[in-house]
N, C-alpha and C positions, 0 to 999 in steps of 0.2 A: 572663183567667178565661173560659172558654167556657160556653155554656150548660149542658154537661152537667155541668160542675163545680159549677154553682149549686146543684145539688140536694144537694151536701154540707153546705150552710149553710141556716139558717133563711130560707125565701122569703116575700116579700110581693107581692101582685098590686096593682099602681097602675095608673091611667089617666091617660094622657098628654094633652096638648092636641090630639091627633089622633084622640081617642077610642080608642086601642088600649090593651089590656090587656097590661101588660108585667110579667114576673117578674124581680124582682130581689133580691139578698141583703137580709135585714132590717137590715144593718149594713155599709153599702158602705165598703170600705177602699182600694180603688183606682179613682179617678175620672179620666175623660179628658173635657175640654170641648172642644166643636166649635164654639163661639161666645164672641167677645171680651166682650160684655155680660155673659154667663151665667158667663163665668169670674171677672169682677169681682165678681159677686154671691155665687159660691161662696166666694170668699176673705173676703168681707164676713160670711158665715155661719159663719165660723171652721173652713173645711174646706180651708186651705192645705196642711196636711200629707197630706191624702188625694188631693190632686188632682196626679196624677203626670204628665199629658200636656195640653198646650195648643196652639193653632194659633199660626202666626207674627204673626198680628194681634192677639193677646191682650196689648196693651200695657199694661194695667192691672190690679193696681197696678204701679207703676213697680218694675223689677228682677225681676217674678215670671217673666218669658220666660227670663231667664238661669238661672234656678234649676229650670227644669222641662225636660222633653224636648217637643221640637217635633214634632207629627205632621203636618205640612203646613199646608196652607191651608183656610180653610172650604169650598172647591170642588174640592180636591184633596188628599184624604188619602194619608199614606204607610201603606198597610196592615201593612207590615213592621214598622214602628217601632210602631205600635199592637199588635200581636200580642206583640211583645216587652215591652210593658208590662203585659200580662195584665189589662186592666181588668175589674173587676165591674159597672161602669155607665159608660155615655157619655151625654152630654147634648148634643142639638144642637137645631136650628131649622129649621123647613119652608123657609123663604125663604132664610135664610143659607147652608144647606147643600144638597148636591145629591143628588138622589133616588137615582142610582144607588150613589152611596157609603154612602149610609145603608142601602140594602137590602143592600148586601154586607156591611156591619157587622152588621145584624140576624142574618144567619145564623150568627153565634158569639158575639154579645154581647146584653146587656140595653141598649136605646137608647132613652133617654127624650125626645120631642120637644115642643118648645114651638111655637105657632102663634099669632102675635100681631098684632093690627090695632089695638088699642086700649089705653090705661092700665089699663083695667079687665082686659084680658086680661094684661097685664104684673104687675099685682097678683096675679091666679090664679096666673100661674107662679111668682112668689115664694113664695105660700103653700104651693103643691105641691111645690116644691123644698125647703122646710122639711120637709114631712111625709116625703119619700122619703129625706132625707139626716139625718133625727133632729136638726133643728135648728129645731124648731117655735117655740122662745123666741125666738131672735134674728129669724126670719123675721116673727114676729108684730109683734116690735119695729118692724121695717123697716117694716112696712105702716102701722103707727099713725103713723110719721113722715111718710110718703107722703100720707095722707090728711090730716094736719094742714096739710102744706104746700099740698095741693090746696085745702083748704077756705079758705086765705087769698087763693086768687086772686081778684083784682078785675075785676067785670065791665065791660068797656069797649067802646066802639064799634070794631066790628071792622074793620080795614084789609084791604084786598084784597091778596093776596101770591102770588108765584110763588117756589117753592123750588128751586134748581137742585141737582142731585146729579152731574152729568156734563156734558162739553164734547166737542164733535165725535163724535158729535151731542149736542145740547143735549138733555138729558133732566131732566125734574122730577119732584117727587112729586106724584101724581094723586089719585085717589079710593082709598078702602078701604086704607089702610096706616098704620102707627103714626105716621109722620111727619106725616101729615096731621091725625091726633087731637092731637099735641102742638102743632101750628100753632094748631089751635082753642084749646087751654088756654091759649095764650099771647095769644089775642086777635085772631089773624087768621083771614080769610076766603080759604081756599086757591082761587084761580080755576080750577083743575082738579080742584076735588072735585065732579064730577058724573058721569053714567052716560055722557057722551060721551068721557070720558078713561080710559084704562087705568090701572093701579096706577102705573107709571112710564112716562109717555108721553115719546116723543121729538118736538120742536118745531122748526119751521123758523124763521127769523128774522121772516118776516112773520107767523106765527102768534103769536110772543110779543109782537109790536107789537099785534096786533089784541086780544090779552087785556088789554093796558095796566092792568097791576097798579099799585097804589099803592105797593107795596114788592116789592124782589127780595131774597131772600135767597141768597147764593152759599155753598153749605155747605163746611166743610173737609174733608168726606170723603163719598163714596168719592173723587171727585176733588179734589184740593187746590188748591180756589179760593185766589186770593190778591187782594191789591189791585190788581196790574197787570190782572186780568181785567175790572174794573168798567167801563172805558171801553168796551169792545166791546159789553156789555150795555147802557149807557146810551145808545149810538147808537139800539138798538131801542126802547127806552122812556125817551125823555128827560125825561119828567115823573116817573119813578120814583125813589124813596129806594133806594139800593143798599148793602148791607151784607153784610160777610164774618161768618158765624157758626159758632160750635163745632158741627159736625155730630153731636158725641157726645150733645149736649144733647136732640137731635130724634130721635136714631135709635137710641141704647143704652138698651133697656129692663129693664135690672137695678137694681141699687142707685144706679146714676146718675140715675135718676129724682129722687131727693132733690135732686141738685145743680141739676138741670134746672128744677125747680119753684122752687126758692129764687132762681135767676137771673130766671125769669119774675117773680116777686113783687118782686124788686128793681129790674128794669128795664122791666117790661112789654112792650108791643110795640115798645118802642124797641130791644129786643134783636134 
């Protein structure tokens, strides 16, 4: 459904997390999600029937991808497929999607964008998602559970950590991003959380050695780190404890926050 068609319906104006005013139908019936963690959230909010398109990376909940139309990846949309779906709302994210693709979609559709750096930003997104999709009751319930699990987190001595997201070159979570905030919640001190580092810095072997973290976390995504990768990192930081972790717990900012906090509560910074 293009922008011109929106005026056949009751319209509401909403502000997304990029501070833009978006005009969307008062009761959206055809939603396309451009981000996996927000896809999972939409289903949790009870909107699976209205979700007509998802990305190839939308793997949760299990089986959803097989029941929906795939619109491409998060950074390479298939515009012809999206046009065929005639969405009245698309939901994306500044970091995970690409600017040119979003700008192209905005010419014809209502596109609501999230912009998330902290758990507080994520909670705000969930609240706003409830408002724009008329699922406030469910979104409020989710926020209550998140707040409860967050309140149970035990303050403990912070261990220094380096969180790897990529190999060849080595890339880690730096400052000013959602992963960094989740590390904080799990009782870690990110050694790259300073103005000396970008959001996702590339590091050489000697730089990793010099940082000398107590713990190294190798994420299961976006690079699929496995047990076999531990030894090469151990050579760089022989005294560090090295673990493979579920990257979704640290980087998915929808309803999966609940599982993340519950895991942190159960395992602390042993996770």
